[in-house]
SEGU-942674 format. One record per residue (C-alpha): residue number from 1; residue in one letter; x negated, y negated, z negated. Coordinates in pm, whole numbers, m for minus. Layout:
N
{NUM; A; {X; Y; Z}}
...
This chain:
202
{1; X; {m5737; 6030; 1014}}
{2; X; {m5706; 6380; 869}}
{3; X; {m5976; 6644; 924}}
{4; X; {m5876; 7001; 837}}
{5; X; {m6076; 7320; 799}}
{6; X; {m6028; 7632; 592}}
{7; X; {m6197; 7477; 288}}
{8; X; {m6054; 7129; 248}}
{9; X; {m5845; 6846; 385}}
{10; X; {m6021; 6511; 417}}
{11; X; {m5831; 6185; 443}}
{12; X; {m6029; 5876; 544}}
{13; X; {m5942; 5513; 597}}
{14; X; {m6089; 5206; 771}}
{15; X; {m6355; 5375; 979}}
{16; X; {m6578; 5118; 1151}}
{17; X; {m6804; 5344; 1353}}
{18; X; {m6729; 5161; 1679}}
{19; X; {m6871; 4837; 1541}}
{20; X; {m7238; 4745; 1527}}
{21; X; {m7464; 4477; 1387}}
{22; X; {m7577; 4224; 1646}}
{23; X; {m7866; 3979; 1614}}
{24; X; {m7870; 3650; 1807}}
{25; X; {m8135; 3381; 1822}}
{26; X; {m8139; 3018; 1939}}
{27; X; {m8481; 2864; 2002}}
{28; X; {m8492; 2513; 1851}}
{29; X; {m8136; 2401; 1934}}
{30; X; {m8092; 2025; 1965}}
{31; X; {m7951; 1818; 1682}}
{32; X; {m7589; 1715; 1697}}
{33; X; {m7555; 1380; 1871}}
{34; X; {m7300; 1155; 2037}}
{35; X; {m7321; 1074; 2411}}
{36; X; {m7545; 1377; 2484}}
{37; X; {m7306; 1516; 2745}}
{38; X; {m7181; 1184; 2884}}
{39; X; {m7251; 824; 2797}}
{40; X; {m6967; 601; 2681}}
{41; X; {m6697; 548; 2944}}
{42; X; {m6484; 234; 2940}}
{43; X; {m6123; 345; 2949}}
{44; X; {m5893; 220; 3224}}
{45; X; {m5556; 53; 3184}}
{46; X; {m5248; 278; 3213}}
{47; X; {m5424; 567; 3393}}
{48; X; {m5652; 852; 3296}}
{49; X; {m6009; 864; 3427}}
{50; X; {m6174; 1190; 3534}}
{51; X; {m6552; 1204; 3569}}
{52; X; {m6752; 1481; 3734}}
{53; X; {m7090; 1308; 3762}}
{54; X; {m7363; 1194; 3520}}
{55; X; {m7281; 1495; 3300}}
{56; X; {m7566; 1660; 3107}}
{57; X; {m7507; 2022; 3008}}
{58; X; {m7589; 2128; 2649}}
{59; X; {m7908; 2317; 2566}}
{60; X; {m7708; 2623; 2458}}
{61; X; {m7339; 2701; 2459}}
{62; X; {m7220; 2438; 2211}}
{63; X; {m6896; 2302; 2071}}
{64; X; {m6866; 1948; 2201}}
{65; X; {m6756; 1629; 2029}}
{66; X; {m6599; 1300; 2132}}
{67; X; {m6665; 958; 1978}}
{68; X; {m6447; 656; 2037}}
{69; X; {m6534; 289; 2001}}
{70; X; {m6215; 92; 1967}}
{71; X; {m6181; m267; 2082}}
{72; X; {m5855; m323; 1895}}
{73; X; {m5662; m189; 1600}}
{74; X; {m5652; 175; 1710}}
{75; X; {m5780; 420; 1968}}
{76; X; {m5575; 732; 2045}}
{77; X; {m5524; 978; 2329}}
{78; X; {m5664; 1310; 2445}}
{79; X; {m5997; 1387; 2608}}
{80; X; {m5984; 1706; 2819}}
{81; X; {m6317; 1878; 2883}}
{82; X; {m6340; 2153; 3147}}
{83; X; {m6634; 2380; 3220}}
{84; X; {m6763; 2731; 3157}}
{85; X; {m6830; 2938; 2847}}
{86; X; {m7144; 3143; 2782}}
{87; X; {m7021; 3417; 3018}}
{88; X; {m6921; 3188; 3303}}
{89; X; {m6547; 3193; 3234}}
{90; X; {m6363; 2868; 3306}}
{91; X; {m6248; 2704; 2981}}
{92; X; {m6084; 2378; 2880}}
{93; X; {m6069; 2199; 2546}}
{94; X; {m5832; 1913; 2460}}
{95; X; {m5966; 1692; 2180}}
{96; X; {m5763; 1408; 2029}}
{97; X; {m5929; 1072; 1965}}
{98; X; {m5921; 931; 1613}}
{99; X; {m6023; 565; 1637}}
{100; X; {m6402; 539; 1589}}
{101; X; {m6446; 883; 1437}}
{102; X; {m6650; 1162; 1592}}
{103; X; {m6408; 1451; 1651}}
{104; X; {m6539; 1804; 1707}}
{105; X; {m6371; 2044; 1950}}
{106; X; {m6304; 2415; 1915}}
{107; X; {m6469; 2580; 2218}}
{108; X; {m6834; 2634; 2308}}
{109; X; {m6936; 2511; 2654}}
{110; X; {m7242; 2631; 2843}}
{111; X; {m7167; 2395; 3129}}
{112; X; {m6931; 2101; 3173}}
{113; X; {m6779; 2030; 3513}}
{114; X; {m6529; 1752; 3439}}
{115; X; {m6409; 1524; 3161}}
{116; X; {m6071; 1352; 3165}}
{117; X; {m6047; 1038; 2952}}
{118; X; {m5713; 886; 2847}}
{119; X; {m5587; 541; 2930}}
{120; X; {m5707; 267; 2699}}
{121; X; {m5513; 123; 2409}}
{122; X; {m5705; m205; 2413}}
{123; X; {m5926; m351; 2686}}
{124; X; {m6285; m257; 2600}}
{125; X; {m6210; 83; 2443}}
{126; X; {m6486; 337; 2518}}
{127; X; {m6537; 710; 2460}}
{128; X; {m6854; 921; 2478}}
{129; X; {m6900; 1299; 2472}}
{130; X; {m7170; 1468; 2267}}
{131; X; {m7266; 1797; 2103}}
{132; X; {m7180; 1919; 1755}}
{133; X; {m7383; 2146; 1527}}
{134; X; {m7166; 2448; 1617}}
{135; X; {m7331; 2702; 1849}}
{136; X; {m7161; 2951; 2077}}
{137; X; {m7194; 3322; 2006}}
{138; X; {m7283; 3571; 2280}}
{139; X; {m7055; 3842; 2134}}
{140; X; {m6706; 3812; 1987}}
{141; X; {m6745; 3889; 1615}}
{142; X; {m6542; 4166; 1458}}
{143; X; {m6525; 3973; 1131}}
{144; X; {m6533; 3601; 1055}}
{145; X; {m6838; 3645; 836}}
{146; X; {m7212; 3648; 900}}
{147; X; {m7439; 3912; 751}}
{148; X; {m7747; 3689; 740}}
{149; X; {m7867; 3356; 872}}
{150; X; {m8228; 3248; 920}}
{151; X; {m8378; 2902; 965}}
{152; X; {m8725; 2923; 1124}}
{153; X; {m8753; 3277; 993}}
{154; X; {m8655; 3185; 636}}
{155; X; {m8339; 3343; 497}}
{156; X; {m8079; 3075; 421}}
{157; X; {m7921; 3082; 78}}
{158; X; {m7576; 3004; 221}}
{159; X; {m7438; 3220; 499}}
{160; X; {m7351; 3058; 832}}
{161; X; {m6983; 2994; 900}}
{162; X; {m6854; 3215; 1182}}
{163; X; {m6533; 3177; 1382}}
{164; X; {m6417; 3510; 1526}}
{165; X; {m6230; 3377; 1824}}
{166; X; {m5984; 3554; 2048}}
{167; X; {m6222; 3475; 2337}}
{168; X; {m6598; 3436; 2365}}
{169; X; {m6560; 3059; 2413}}
{170; X; {m6380; 3033; 2079}}
{171; X; {m6643; 3239; 1895}}
{172; X; {m6886; 3005; 1721}}
{173; X; {m7135; 2975; 1437}}
{174; X; {m7238; 2687; 1210}}
{175; X; {m7562; 2734; 1017}}
{176; X; {m7607; 2592; 668}}
{177; X; {m7916; 2399; 782}}
{178; X; {m7845; 2155; 1064}}
{179; X; {m8000; 2196; 1406}}
{180; X; {m8281; 1947; 1473}}
{181; X; {m8457; 2061; 1794}}
{182; X; {m8744; 2218; 1599}}
{183; X; {m8593; 2502; 1396}}
{184; X; {m8520; 2841; 1551}}
{185; X; {m8190; 2986; 1432}}
{186; X; {m8119; 3358; 1394}}
{187; X; {m7799; 3526; 1281}}
{188; X; {m7673; 3881; 1240}}
{189; X; {m7304; 3966; 1250}}
{190; X; {m7064; 4254; 1313}}
{191; X; {m6922; 4301; 1662}}
{192; X; {m6754; 4562; 1877}}
{193; X; {m6820; 4349; 2184}}
{194; X; {m7097; 4390; 2439}}
{195; X; {m7333; 4111; 2541}}
{196; X; {m7307; 4000; 2903}}
{197; X; {m7643; 4025; 3078}}
{198; X; {m7671; 3654; 3159}}
{199; X; {m7531; 3521; 2833}}
{200; X; {m7820; 3593; 2596}}
{201; X; {m7943; 3286; 2411}}
{202; X; {m8296; 3409; 2344}}
């Protein structure tokens, strides 16, 4: 941008006046855990299994995880989770199984409406769906960096890790201190986005 008057010419770069600092709080978010969203499902032979019942929604918009328990030498396949993000948009996340490992997804779900499990590799294979430590943001960050992070009002020495997603469902935060259902989390970050009225976390 160039501003001219009779006295001088001013050339400026990288103006960020349209962005603001946003503060978001989560009141005592639950600890990460397996099987929080759905208990272990025994996989069927040759066909996928879709469940829409016995689903427990997370306490806040959270990135979900899957945990397999293999009955044989390996356990592979995709789990497809469908639901809504913090603003009520329909989202879906495909997460690949990795034997008995807990695998974390990439999108934050406020509600879960269905979970599609793959066919089994070995009779007795099971998969459960839980929550990770990653929380969903209520505004899309302008930068993938937090300004400050607080744990129960105490400033954390290490900044939270922020993902500045292309959508609100892909915009997440991971605090340095793990969630444990007793610590209130607070973060400040840059955004040019506006909070939806019904998507505030606290």
